C-alpha positions as CSV (number, residue, x, y, z in Angstrom):
1,M,0.0,0.0,0.0
2,L,1.3,3.4,-1.0
3,P,1.8,5.9,1.8
4,I,-0.5,9.0,1.9
5,H,1.3,12.4,2.0
6,L,-0.7,15.4,3.1
7,I,2.2,17.6,1.8
8,P,5.1,16.9,-0.5
9,Q,8.0,15.0,1.0
10,Q,10.4,17.9,0.2
11,P,8.3,21.1,0.2
12,N,9.9,24.3,-0.9
13,I,7.5,27.0,0.3
14,N,8.7,30.6,0.9
15,F,6.9,31.1,4.1
16,L,8.7,34.3,5.1
17,R,7.7,36.0,1.9
18,Y,4.5,36.8,3.7
19,K,6.0,37.6,7.1
20,W,4.7,41.2,7.2
21,I,1.1,40.1,6.4
22,A,1.4,37.4,9.0
23,V,2.8,39.9,11.6
24,G,0.0,42.3,10.8
25,L,-2.6,39.5,11.3
26,T,-0.9,38.4,14.5
27,L,-1.0,42.0,16.0
28,F,-4.6,42.5,14.9
29,L,-5.8,39.2,16.5
30,T,-3.8,39.9,19.7
31,L,-5.0,43.5,20.1
32,A,-8.6,42.6,19.1
33,S,-8.6,39.8,21.8
34,I,-7.2,42.1,24.4
35,F,-9.9,44.7,23.5
36,V,-12.7,42.1,23.6
37,V,-11.6,40.6,27.0
38,S,-11.1,44.1,28.6
39,T,-14.5,45.5,27.4
40,K,-16.7,42.4,27.4
41,G,-15.0,40.3,30.0
42,L,-15.1,36.6,30.5
43,S,-18.2,34.6,31.3
44,Y,-17.0,33.1,34.6
45,G,-18.5,29.8,35.7
46,I,-19.5,28.7,39.2
47,D,-15.8,27.9,40.0
48,F,-15.0,31.6,39.8
49,S,-18.3,33.4,40.4
50,G,-19.4,31.4,43.4
51,G,-22.6,29.5,44.0
52,I,-24.3,26.5,45.7
53,M,-22.7,23.1,45.9
54,M,-24.7,20.0,46.8
55,E,-23.6,16.4,47.0
56,V,-26.5,13.9,46.4
57,A,-26.7,10.2,46.2
58,A,-29.2,7.9,44.6
59,T,-31.0,6.1,47.4
60,D,-31.3,2.9,45.4
61,G,-27.6,2.8,44.6
62,S,-28.1,2.9,40.9
63,K,-25.9,4.9,38.5
64,V,-27.2,8.5,38.0
65,D,-28.3,9.6,34.6
66,L,-26.3,12.9,34.4
67,A,-27.8,14.0,31.1
68,G,-31.3,13.5,32.3
69,M,-30.7,15.2,35.7
70,R,-29.0,18.1,34.0
71,E,-31.9,18.6,31.7
72,H,-34.3,18.3,34.6
73,L,-32.5,20.9,36.8
74,N,-32.0,23.3,33.9
75,S,-35.8,23.6,33.7
76,L,-35.9,25.1,37.2
77,S,-34.6,28.4,35.9
78,L,-31.9,28.6,38.5
79,G,-29.2,29.7,36.0
80,E,-26.1,27.7,35.3
81,V,-26.2,24.2,36.7
82,A,-23.1,21.9,36.5
83,L,-23.0,18.2,37.4
84,Q,-20.3,15.7,37.8
85,E,-19.9,12.2,39.1
86,F,-18.4,12.3,42.6
87,G,-16.5,9.3,43.9
88,K,-19.1,6.5,43.3
89,E,-21.4,6.2,40.3
90,N,-24.5,6.9,42.4
91,H,-23.0,10.1,43.9
92,V,-23.3,13.4,42.0
93,L,-22.0,16.9,42.8
94,I,-24.5,19.5,41.8
95,R,-23.3,23.1,41.4
96,V,-25.8,25.9,40.9
97,Q,-24.8,29.5,40.3
98,Q,-25.2,32.1,43.0
99,Q,-28.7,33.4,43.2
100,K,-29.5,37.1,43.3
101,G,-30.2,38.2,46.8
102,G,-29.0,37.0,50.2
103,Q,-29.0,33.9,52.2
104,A,-32.8,33.4,51.9
105,E,-32.6,33.2,48.1
106,Q,-29.8,30.7,48.3
107,M,-31.8,28.5,50.6
108,A,-34.8,28.8,48.4
109,A,-32.8,27.5,45.5
110,V,-31.6,24.5,47.5
111,Q,-35.2,23.8,48.5
112,K,-36.3,24.0,44.9
113,V,-33.7,21.4,43.9
114,R,-34.7,19.1,46.9
115,E,-38.3,19.2,45.9
116,S,-37.5,18.6,42.2
117,L,-35.3,15.5,42.9
118,G,-37.7,14.1,45.5
119,A,-37.1,11.1,47.7
120,K,-35.0,9.4,45.1
121,Y,-31.9,11.2,46.2
122,D,-30.3,11.7,49.6
123,F,-28.6,15.1,50.2
124,R,-25.3,14.4,51.8
125,R,-24.0,18.0,52.1
126,V,-24.8,21.5,51.0
127,E,-22.2,24.3,50.8
128,F,-22.3,27.9,49.7
129,V,-19.2,29.2,47.8
130,G,-18.9,32.9,48.0
131,P,-17.4,35.4,45.5
132,K,-14.3,35.7,47.7
133,V,-13.4,32.0,47.0
134,G,-14.0,32.7,43.3
135,D,-11.6,35.7,43.4
136,E,-9.0,33.5,45.0
137,L,-9.4,30.9,42.2
138,V,-9.0,33.6,39.6
139,R,-5.8,34.8,41.2
140,D,-4.4,31.3,41.6
141,S,-5.3,30.4,38.1
142,T,-3.7,33.5,36.7
143,I,-0.5,32.8,38.6
144,A,-0.5,29.2,37.3
145,V,-0.7,30.3,33.7
146,L,2.0,33.0,34.2
147,L,4.3,30.5,36.0
148,S,3.9,27.9,33.2
149,M,4.9,30.5,30.6
150,A,7.9,31.6,32.6
151,G,8.9,28.0,33.0
152,I,8.6,27.5,29.2
153,M,10.8,30.5,28.5
154,L,13.4,29.3,31.0
155,Y,13.4,25.8,29.5
156,I,13.9,27.0,26.0
157,W,16.5,29.6,27.1
158,F,18.7,26.9,28.7
159,R,18.1,24.4,25.9
160,F,18.8,26.8,23.1
161,E,19.6,30.5,23.5
162,W,17.9,33.5,25.1
163,Q,16.5,34.6,21.8
164,Y,14.6,31.3,21.5
165,G,13.3,31.7,25.0
166,V,11.9,35.2,24.5
167,N,10.5,34.0,21.1
168,A,8.7,31.1,22.7
169,L,7.2,33.3,25.4
170,I,5.8,35.8,22.9
171,A,4.4,33.0,20.8
172,A,2.8,31.4,23.8
173,I,1.3,34.7,24.9
174,Y,-0.2,35.1,21.4
175,D,-1.8,31.6,21.6
176,V,-3.2,32.1,25.1
177,V,-4.5,35.7,24.5
178,T,-6.3,34.8,21.3
179,T,-7.9,31.8,22.9
180,L,-9.1,34.1,25.7
181,G,-10.5,36.3,23.0
182,I,-12.5,33.4,21.6
183,Y,-13.9,32.7,25.1
184,S,-15.0,36.3,25.5
185,L,-16.3,36.9,22.0
186,F,-18.6,33.9,21.9
187,N,-19.5,34.1,25.6
188,I,-18.2,30.6,26.4
189,E,-18.2,29.6,30.1
190,F,-14.8,30.1,31.6
191,N,-14.1,27.7,34.5
192,L,-11.3,25.6,35.9
193,T,-11.5,23.3,32.8
194,S,-10.7,26.3,30.7
195,I,-7.6,26.9,32.8
196,A,-6.6,23.3,32.1
197,A,-7.2,24.0,28.4
198,L,-4.9,27.1,28.4
199,L,-2.1,25.2,30.2
200,T,-2.5,22.2,27.8
201,L,-2.4,24.6,24.8
202,A,0.7,26.3,26.0
203,G,2.5,23.0,26.4
204,Y,1.3,21.7,23.0
205,S,2.4,25.0,21.3
206,I,5.9,24.9,22.7
207,N,6.3,21.2,21.8
208,D,5.7,22.1,18.1
209,K,8.1,25.1,18.3
210,V,10.9,23.0,20.0
211,V,11.0,20.8,16.8
212,V,11.4,23.9,14.6
213,Y,14.0,25.5,16.9
214,D,16.0,22.3,17.0
215,R,16.1,22.1,13.2
216,I,17.1,25.8,13.0
217,R,19.9,25.2,15.4
218,E,21.1,22.2,13.4
219,N,21.0,24.1,10.1
220,L,22.8,27.1,11.6
221,R,25.7,24.7,12.3
222,K,25.4,22.9,9.0
223,Y,25.0,25.8,6.6
224,K,27.2,28.5,8.1
225,K,27.0,31.0,5.2
226,M,23.3,30.6,4.3
227,P,21.3,33.8,4.6
228,M,19.1,33.7,7.8
229,E,15.8,34.1,6.0
230,E,16.7,31.3,3.6
231,L,17.8,29.1,6.5
232,L,14.5,29.7,8.4
233,N,12.5,28.8,5.3
234,L,14.5,25.7,4.9
235,S,14.0,24.7,8.5
236,V,10.3,25.3,8.5
237,N,9.9,23.3,5.3
238,Q,11.9,20.4,6.7
239,T,9.7,20.2,9.8
240,L,6.4,21.0,8.0
241,A,5.4,17.3,7.5
242,R,5.8,16.5,11.2
243,S,4.0,19.7,12.3
244,V,1.1,19.2,9.9
245,M,0.6,15.5,10.8
246,T,0.7,16.2,14.5
247,S,-1.7,19.1,14.3
248,V,-4.1,17.3,12.0
249,T,-4.1,14.2,14.3
250,V,-4.8,16.4,17.5
251,F,-7.3,18.5,15.6
252,L,-9.4,15.5,14.5
253,A,-9.4,14.1,18.0
254,V,-10.4,17.3,19.6
255,L,-13.0,17.9,16.9
256,A,-14.6,14.6,17.7
257,L,-14.7,15.5,21.4
258,L,-16.2,18.9,20.5
259,F,-19.2,17.3,18.7
260,F,-19.6,14.2,20.8
261,G,-18.0,14.9,24.1
262,G,-21.0,16.6,25.7
263,E,-21.6,19.9,27.4
264,V,-19.3,19.4,30.4
265,I,-16.0,19.6,28.4
266,R,-17.3,21.8,25.6
267,G,-15.3,24.9,26.7
268,F,-12.1,22.8,26.9
269,N,-12.7,21.4,23.4
270,I,-13.4,24.7,21.8
271,A,-10.2,26.2,23.3
272,M,-8.1,23.2,22.1
273,T,-9.7,23.2,18.6
274,W,-8.8,26.9,18.1
275,G,-5.5,26.4,19.9
276,V,-4.2,23.7,17.6
277,L,-4.8,26.0,14.6
278,V,-3.1,29.1,16.2
279,A,-0.2,27.1,17.5
280,M,0.6,25.8,14.1
281,F,0.3,29.3,12.6
282,S,2.5,30.8,15.4
283,S,5.2,28.1,14.8
284,V,5.6,29.4,11.3
285,Y,4.6,33.0,11.3
286,V,5.4,34.2,14.8
287,A,8.4,32.1,15.9
288,A,10.3,32.2,12.6
289,P,10.1,36.0,11.9
290,L,11.0,36.8,15.5
291,I,14.1,34.6,15.2
292,L,15.0,36.4,11.9
293,W,14.9,39.8,13.7
294,M,16.5,38.7,16.9
295,M,19.4,36.6,15.6
296,P,22.5,38.4,14.2
297,E,22.7,38.9,10.5
298,R,24.6,36.2,8.5
299,K,27.0,36.8,5.7
300,E,25.8,36.0,2.1
301,T,27.3,32.9,0.6
302,D,29.0,32.7,-2.8
303,P,27.3,31.2,-5.8
304,E,29.5,28.1,-5.9
305,T,28.4,27.1,-2.3
306,N,24.8,27.6,-3.1
307,G,24.6,24.6,-5.3
308,D,26.2,22.3,-2.8
309,R,24.0,23.8,0.0
310,Y,20.7,23.0,-1.8
311,Q,21.9,19.6,-2.7
312,N,22.8,18.8,0.9
313,A,19.6,20.3,2.2
314,A,17.5,18.1,-0.1
């Protein structure tokens, strides 16, 4: 059976020919995302905004139908309702958004849920999560994302050079900021799962860039007189097949989860679907141009060396 190639085995695409268009698009998406998030804000879920948390258990010990229970509780007009299996299959953690008003309104919501579920469920505990706890989670989540980016920069710095570390940090910021812009623009619920998506995206993005950086470093040693822009194009072309195959594989998996994974992880899947695309774009059109501008200029090579260089590169 003949192998299937999504791209030619030895592509020769002049990616950096369009670097200024790509830089303009990158700046536009980044600034637009910052503007949307700063003006519209994020649609925080119960994890951040506070609410009511109830642990219930099916009295007959049977597995709880989460989809049916979610649909039933959503009909009570209590706002956002989140469910998850908790420990055993007959235990469910119900989280309801904070109701307008004081303690009386929160207790009325709990009573409404009790009456709705009836005697089929035993209420093991009820807790009220205030906005202060949500603010602490926002702070801790922000620190977690910032520390992960700093760790990425330091790792790339020590493995390669400082230019690569700064480059990777800028590309990761672009990936994360534009993903936040998608959350804000389409009013997607932002919760702890979303934080996991951002951290996963940052790790995936840097994994793709490390491959490109490694090939750039290898070619810098191999072709000592090749112009920098030419060398970057060569390096990106050499790693293109790997990048495309990895991105397409991850994209198809995440796309399947997006359509069939259910509402619980919908925000995570949307972030990863968008993130895979922007990570592939940033590996070519954010990372490569920045390396071009940050690395020292190389001397032009003579015409005789050009022929040997292209032959060896192929």
